[in-house]
C-alpha positions as CSV (number, residue, x, y, z in Angstrom):
1,X,125.0,110.6,110.8
2,X,122.9,112.5,108.2
3,X,124.3,111.8,104.7
4,X,125.5,114.7,102.9
5,X,123.8,115.4,99.5
6,X,125.7,114.5,96.5
7,X,126.8,117.3,94.2
8,X,124.3,116.6,91.9
9,X,121.5,116.8,94.2
10,X,122.9,119.9,95.9
11,X,122.9,121.8,92.7
12,X,119.8,120.3,91.0
13,X,117.4,122.9,89.8
14,X,114.6,123.0,87.2
15,X,115.4,123.5,83.5
16,X,113.7,126.8,83.8
17,X,116.2,128.0,86.4
18,X,119.4,127.1,84.3
19,X,117.8,128.4,81.0
20,X,117.0,131.6,83.0
21,X,120.5,132.1,84.2
22,X,121.9,131.5,80.8
23,X,119.5,134.1,79.4
24,X,120.9,136.6,81.9
25,X,124.4,135.6,81.1
26,X,123.9,136.8,77.5
27,X,122.0,139.8,78.2
28,X,124.3,141.1,80.8
29,X,127.1,140.2,78.5
30,X,125.3,142.6,76.0
31,X,125.0,145.4,78.3
32,X,128.5,145.3,79.7
33,X,130.0,144.9,76.1
34,X,129.2,148.6,75.4
35,X,128.9,150.2,79.0
36,X,132.5,151.0,79.7
37,X,132.6,153.0,76.4
38,X,129.2,154.5,76.0
39,X,130.1,158.1,77.4
40,X,133.5,158.0,75.1
41,X,131.5,156.8,72.2
42,X,128.9,159.5,72.5
43,X,131.4,162.2,73.1
44,X,133.2,161.1,69.8
45,X,129.9,161.2,68.0
46,X,129.8,165.0,68.7
47,X,127.5,165.3,71.8
48,X,129.9,167.5,73.7
49,X,131.1,167.6,77.2
50,X,127.8,167.0,79.1
51,X,125.2,165.0,77.1
52,X,127.0,161.8,77.0
53,X,127.1,161.4,80.7
54,X,123.6,162.8,81.1
55,X,122.2,160.1,78.6
56,X,124.2,157.5,80.3
57,X,122.7,158.4,83.6
58,X,119.6,158.4,82.1
59,X,119.9,154.7,80.6
60,X,121.0,153.4,83.9
61,X,117.9,155.4,85.4
62,X,115.6,153.5,83.3
63,X,117.0,150.0,83.8
64,X,116.6,150.4,87.5
65,X,113.5,152.4,88.0
66,X,111.2,150.8,85.2
67,X,111.3,147.2,86.9
68,X,108.7,148.6,89.1
69,X,106.3,148.6,86.4
70,X,107.7,146.2,84.1
71,X,107.7,143.6,86.7
72,X,104.0,144.0,86.9
73,X,103.3,143.6,83.1
74,X,105.6,140.7,83.1
75,X,103.4,139.0,85.9
76,X,100.4,139.7,83.8
77,X,101.6,138.5,80.5
78,X,104.3,135.8,81.5
79,X,108.0,135.8,81.7
80,X,108.7,134.1,78.5
81,X,106.8,136.5,76.4
82,X,108.3,139.4,78.4
83,X,111.7,138.3,77.9
84,X,111.1,137.7,74.1
85,X,109.9,141.2,73.7
86,X,112.8,142.4,75.8
87,X,115.3,140.7,73.7
88,X,113.7,142.1,70.7
89,X,113.8,145.6,72.0
90,X,117.6,145.5,73.4
91,X,118.7,144.3,69.7
92,X,116.8,147.3,68.2
93,X,118.4,149.3,70.9
94,X,121.9,148.3,70.2
95,X,121.4,148.6,66.3
96,X,120.1,152.3,66.8
97,X,123.3,153.1,69.0
98,X,125.6,152.1,66.1
99,X,123.2,153.3,63.3
100,X,124.7,156.9,63.0
101,X,128.1,155.5,62.2
102,X,127.1,152.3,60.3
103,X,124.1,153.9,58.0
104,X,124.2,157.6,59.1
105,X,127.3,158.9,57.6
106,X,128.9,159.8,60.9
107,X,132.4,159.6,61.8
108,X,133.8,159.1,65.1
109,X,136.3,161.7,66.1
110,X,139.5,161.0,67.7
111,X,138.6,163.2,71.0
112,X,135.4,164.5,72.0
113,X,134.8,168.1,71.5
114,X,133.4,170.5,74.2
115,X,130.3,171.6,72.0
116,X,127.7,169.6,70.7
117,X,128.1,169.4,66.9
118,X,125.8,166.2,66.3
119,X,122.5,166.9,64.6
120,X,119.2,165.2,64.7
121,X,120.9,162.1,62.6
122,X,122.7,161.4,65.7
123,X,120.5,162.7,68.5
124,X,117.2,160.8,67.4
125,X,118.6,157.1,67.0
126,X,120.8,157.5,70.2
127,X,117.6,158.8,72.3
128,X,115.7,155.9,70.8
129,X,118.4,153.5,71.4
130,X,118.8,154.4,75.0
131,X,114.7,154.3,75.6
132,X,114.7,150.7,74.0
133,X,117.8,149.5,76.1
134,X,116.3,150.9,79.2
135,X,112.8,149.5,78.8
136,X,114.1,146.2,77.3
137,X,116.9,145.9,80.2
138,X,114.1,146.5,82.8
139,X,111.8,143.6,81.8
140,X,114.9,141.2,82.1
141,X,115.7,141.9,85.7
142,X,112.2,141.0,87.5
143,X,111.8,137.9,85.1
144,X,115.0,136.4,85.7
145,X,114.9,136.9,89.5
146,X,111.3,136.1,89.5
147,X,112.3,132.8,87.8
148,X,115.1,132.0,90.4
149,X,112.6,132.8,93.2
150,X,110.1,130.5,91.8
151,X,112.5,127.5,90.9
152,X,114.9,127.6,93.9
153,X,113.5,124.2,95.4
154,X,114.0,125.7,99.1
155,X,117.9,126.4,98.3
156,X,117.2,130.0,97.7
157,X,120.7,131.1,99.1
158,X,122.6,128.8,96.7
159,X,120.1,129.7,93.8
160,X,120.7,133.5,94.1
161,X,124.3,133.0,94.7
162,X,124.6,131.1,91.4
163,X,122.5,133.9,89.9
164,X,124.7,136.6,91.0
165,X,127.8,134.5,90.0
166,X,126.5,134.1,86.4
167,X,125.7,138.3,86.1
168,X,129.4,138.7,86.8
169,X,130.5,136.1,84.3
170,X,128.3,137.6,81.8
171,X,129.8,140.9,82.5
172,X,133.3,139.6,82.0
173,X,132.4,137.5,78.8
174,X,130.8,140.7,77.3
175,X,134.0,142.8,78.1
176,X,136.3,140.5,76.7
177,X,134.4,139.6,73.6
178,X,134.1,143.4,72.9
179,X,137.7,143.9,73.6
180,X,138.7,141.3,71.0
181,X,136.2,142.4,68.3
182,X,137.0,146.2,68.5
183,X,140.8,145.8,68.7
184,X,140.8,143.3,65.8
185,X,138.6,145.6,63.5
186,X,140.0,148.7,64.8
187,X,136.7,150.6,65.5
188,X,134.7,151.3,68.6
189,X,131.4,151.2,67.1
190,X,131.8,147.3,66.7
191,X,131.0,146.9,70.3
192,X,127.4,147.4,69.4
193,X,127.7,144.6,67.1
194,X,128.9,142.4,70.1
195,X,126.0,143.7,72.4
196,X,123.5,142.8,69.4
197,X,124.7,139.3,69.0
198,X,124.6,138.4,72.7
199,X,121.1,140.0,72.7
200,X,120.2,137.5,69.8
201,X,121.8,134.5,71.9
202,X,119.6,135.6,74.7
203,X,116.5,135.7,72.5
204,X,117.2,132.1,71.2
205,X,117.9,130.7,74.5
206,X,114.3,131.8,75.5
207,X,112.7,131.2,72.2
208,X,114.0,127.5,72.3
209,X,114.7,126.6,75.8
210,X,112.9,128.8,78.4
211,X,109.5,127.9,79.5
212,X,107.5,129.9,82.2
213,X,108.0,128.4,85.7
214,X,104.9,127.6,87.7
215,X,103.4,130.7,89.2
216,X,103.9,131.2,93.1
217,X,101.3,133.7,93.3
218,X,98.3,133.2,95.6
219,X,95.3,132.5,93.2
220,X,93.1,134.3,95.7
221,X,95.3,137.4,95.9
222,X,94.1,139.7,93.1
223,X,96.8,140.8,90.4
224,X,98.0,144.6,90.8
225,X,97.8,146.6,87.7
226,X,100.6,148.9,86.4
227,X,98.8,152.0,87.6
228,X,98.3,150.4,90.9
229,X,102.1,149.8,91.2
230,X,103.0,153.2,90.0
231,X,100.9,155.0,92.6
232,X,102.0,152.6,95.2
233,X,105.2,154.3,94.9
234,X,103.8,157.4,96.4
235,X,102.4,155.3,99.2
236,X,106.1,153.9,100.0
237,X,107.5,157.4,99.7
238,X,105.0,158.4,102.2
239,X,106.9,156.6,104.8
240,X,109.3,159.2,106.0
241,X,112.1,157.1,107.1
242,X,111.9,155.1,103.9
243,X,111.9,158.3,101.6
244,X,115.2,159.5,103.9
245,X,116.9,156.2,103.5
246,X,116.6,156.5,99.6
247,X,118.2,159.8,99.8
248,X,121.2,158.8,101.9
249,X,121.9,155.4,100.4
250,X,121.8,156.6,96.8
251,X,125.2,158.4,97.7
252,X,126.9,155.0,97.2
253,X,125.3,154.4,93.9
254,X,126.3,158.1,92.8
255,X,130.0,157.1,93.5
256,X,129.4,153.6,91.8
257,X,128.0,155.4,88.7
258,X,131.3,157.3,88.0
259,X,132.7,154.1,87.0
260,X,130.9,154.5,83.7
261,X,131.2,158.3,83.6
262,X,134.1,159.9,85.2
263,X,136.6,157.4,85.1
264,X,136.2,156.6,81.2
265,X,136.4,160.4,80.7
266,X,139.3,160.6,82.9
267,X,141.4,157.8,81.2
268,X,140.4,158.8,77.9
269,X,141.0,162.7,77.7
270,X,144.1,162.7,80.2
271,X,145.9,159.5,80.3
272,X,145.9,157.6,77.0
273,X,144.0,157.9,73.5
274,X,142.8,154.3,73.1
275,X,142.1,153.0,76.8
276,X,141.0,149.4,77.2
277,X,138.3,150.5,79.3
278,X,136.4,147.0,78.7
279,X,139.3,145.3,80.5
280,X,140.0,147.9,83.1
281,X,136.4,148.0,84.4
282,X,136.3,144.0,84.1
283,X,138.5,144.2,87.6
284,X,134.9,144.7,89.2
285,X,133.3,141.5,88.4
286,X,136.4,139.7,88.6
287,X,136.9,140.8,92.1
288,X,133.3,139.9,93.0
289,X,133.9,136.3,91.8
290,X,137.0,135.9,93.5
291,X,136.1,137.4,96.8
292,X,132.3,137.1,97.4
293,X,132.4,133.8,99.4
294,X,135.4,135.1,101.6
295,X,133.7,138.5,102.1
296,X,130.3,136.8,103.2
297,X,132.2,134.1,105.4
298,X,134.2,136.8,107.1
299,X,131.5,139.7,107.5
300,X,128.3,138.2,106.6
301,X,127.2,138.4,110.4
302,X,127.7,142.1,110.6
303,X,124.2,144.1,111.0
304,X,123.3,145.1,107.5
305,X,123.5,148.9,108.3
306,X,127.0,148.6,109.5
307,X,128.0,146.5,106.4
308,X,126.3,149.2,104.0
309,X,128.4,152.3,105.8
310,X,131.7,150.1,105.6
311,X,130.9,149.7,101.8
312,X,130.1,153.2,101.2
313,X,133.2,154.3,103.1
314,X,135.3,151.8,100.9
315,X,133.7,153.3,97.6
316,X,134.6,156.6,98.6
317,X,138.1,156.0,99.5
318,X,138.6,154.1,96.3
319,X,138.4,157.5,94.5
320,X,141.0,159.0,96.5
321,X,144.0,156.7,95.5
322,X,143.8,158.6,91.9
323,X,145.5,161.5,93.5
324,X,148.6,159.6,94.0
325,X,149.9,159.3,90.1
326,X,149.1,163.0,89.7
327,X,152.1,163.9,91.9
328,X,154.5,161.1,90.8
329,X,157.3,161.8,88.6
330,X,156.2,161.3,85.2
331,X,152.5,161.9,86.3
332,X,149.4,159.7,85.1
333,X,150.7,158.9,81.6
334,X,154.2,157.3,82.8
335,X,154.0,153.8,81.5
336,X,155.0,150.5,83.0
337,X,152.8,147.7,81.5
338,X,150.0,150.3,81.2
339,X,149.8,153.9,82.0
340,X,150.1,154.8,85.6
341,X,146.8,156.6,85.7
342,X,145.0,153.7,84.0
343,X,146.7,151.3,86.6
344,X,145.0,153.3,89.5
345,X,141.9,153.3,87.8
346,X,141.9,149.5,87.5
347,X,142.7,149.5,91.4
348,X,140.0,151.9,91.9
349,X,137.5,149.7,90.2
350,X,138.7,146.7,92.2
351,X,138.2,148.5,95.3
352,X,134.5,149.7,94.5
353,X,133.8,146.0,93.8
354,X,134.7,145.3,97.6
355,X,132.4,148.1,98.4
356,X,129.7,146.4,96.6
357,X,130.3,143.1,98.3
358,X,129.6,144.7,101.7
359,X,126.7,146.9,100.5
360,X,124.8,145.9,97.6
361,X,123.1,142.7,99.0
362,X,122.6,144.0,102.5
363,X,120.6,146.9,101.1
364,X,117.7,144.7,100.3
365,X,117.8,143.2,103.8
366,X,117.9,146.4,105.5
367,X,114.9,148.0,103.3
368,X,113.0,144.8,104.4
369,X,113.5,145.9,108.0
370,X,112.4,149.3,107.3
371,X,108.9,148.1,105.9
372,X,105.9,148.3,108.2
373,X,104.7,144.8,109.0
374,X,102.9,143.1,106.4
375,X,104.3,145.6,103.6
376,X,107.8,144.0,103.2
377,X,107.2,142.8,99.6
378,X,105.8,146.3,98.5
379,X,108.8,148.1,99.9
380,X,111.2,145.4,98.5
381,X,109.8,146.1,95.0
382,X,111.1,149.6,95.2
383,X,114.6,148.5,96.3
384,X,116.1,149.5,93.0
385,X,115.3,153.3,93.7
386,X,118.8,154.2,95.3
387,X,120.5,152.9,92.2
388,X,118.0,155.0,90.0
389,X,118.5,158.0,91.7
390,X,122.2,157.7,92.1
391,X,122.5,157.1,88.4
392,X,120.0,159.8,87.2
393,X,122.1,162.5,89.6
394,X,125.4,160.8,89.1
395,X,125.5,161.3,85.0
396,X,125.4,165.0,84.7
397,X,127.1,165.8,88.2
398,X,129.9,163.4,87.1
399,X,130.4,165.4,83.9
400,X,130.3,168.6,85.5
401,X,132.9,167.4,88.1
402,X,135.3,166.1,85.5
403,X,134.8,169.2,83.2
404,X,134.7,171.9,85.4
405,X,136.9,170.7,88.4
406,X,139.2,168.2,87.3
407,X,140.0,169.8,83.9
408,X,140.2,173.4,85.5
409,X,143.5,174.7,83.9
410,X,144.3,171.9,81.8
411,X,146.4,172.4,78.7
412,X,145.9,170.4,75.5
413,X,149.1,168.8,74.5
414,X,150.1,167.9,70.9
415,X,149.2,164.3,71.2
416,X,145.5,165.6,72.1
417,X,145.5,164.6,75.6
418,X,144.9,167.0,78.3
419,X,147.8,168.0,80.7
420,X,146.0,168.5,84.1
421,X,146.9,170.9,86.9
422,X,147.6,168.3,89.7
423,X,145.7,170.5,92.5
424,X,142.6,170.9,90.2
425,X,142.4,167.2,89.3
426,X,143.1,166.3,93.0
427,X,140.4,168.4,93.9
428,X,137.9,166.5,92.1
429,X,139.0,163.0,93.5
430,X,138.8,164.5,97.0
431,X,135.3,166.0,96.3
432,X,134.1,162.6,95.3
433,X,135.6,160.9,98.4
434,X,134.3,163.4,100.8
435,X,130.7,162.8,99.1
436,X,131.2,159.2,99.5
437,X,132.4,159.6,103.2
438,X,129.5,162.0,103.7
439,X,126.9,159.4,102.5
440,X,128.5,157.0,105.0
441,X,128.3,159.6,107.8
442,X,124.4,160.2,106.7
443,X,123.8,156.7,107.1
444,X,125.3,156.2,110.4
445,X,123.3,159.5,111.8
446,X,120.0,158.1,110.0
447,X,120.4,154.8,111.6
448,X,121.1,156.4,115.3
449,X,118.0,158.6,114.7
450,X,116.1,155.4,113.6
451,X,117.0,153.7,116.8
452,X,115.9,156.8,118.9
453,X,112.7,156.4,117.4
454,X,111.8,153.0,118.1
């Protein structure tokens, strides 16, 4: 009988692996300290109805699109130098995001106005902040994932499972820290202080503890330059079936992106003046941590495309449950232990997490199957494009859907909140649901078409 490995042997990895995970924990804490409030903050700074979500979409786009290039640069100069540079960029970005309030003389309004009232003193540092955070974040992802890949010691499944768990732990930690600081100090802009401090901790972890793992690259294989990687994207997109998959699968991330666009706007403007969006959106990582192993055990043998389709159906239906409080007695602001509208938003976020559990990880597996033989690595290098596309479109589209559809006929109340026309608001949630279900149907049709081509 084979002797089972001890706990220490099972979880033994090089120090670079654990230090990389610790860096990832702090970096994710920094990002999610502010992610749930960014559209609310920018709206209260005077950026109007549409710029906050549009800029947020650009930020997410940069974080998920730029690794195509930044990963190649990181391979050239080394992960440690790349991570140090990334942390400095992130610290600068979070500082600039808070700069208009801290040093620019700006005051946050209680509610966002419809028109843009912010001047260059707000727009310039905010735009620079988004660029710095986007570029910095794009370096972290390939460096940490690359370290895990090089140090998993033939235990890749366990190594990446721990890595994914650390991402969600960091997300929870950041949200809790932001909630504690902003409620104690009574100022929303303090979330960027939390982000800066977490980025500093990530920097110190890399500086004092992290060392580059040994390269797993074949020395006989020439290095690819950044221009080669960029133009390689056109080669990948030249594959019609892959380009089509990017379009149909981006629908999942379009809906996911509304967790950080439509949901904060909906709660802030129609349900409660001071929503705990950091705690509400924490339902996502908590659900993933609690149910990841169970979902993998029960449904891990499903074909990847079926799992992705199920996840897309779930994420679409998650939006529909927000219709219920619109027609309840007391409406969305009826309060039990928190307003009814907020309670259903928390349920939405938790349900979206189940969609992630079915779809996100399997996406990479399916993309690998679409790649021509011998080009799997090339195609997987562009596997974040659906998230980038969904985010870039989801920002402005989410703002339009909320302001033009959900808020059609809304009346401003004496407390500053909008009283929605239930039918108009329900129409917005139904549109999001139909978009998700339409994306799932498109994926099913796409897969059937692909099978017929074989």
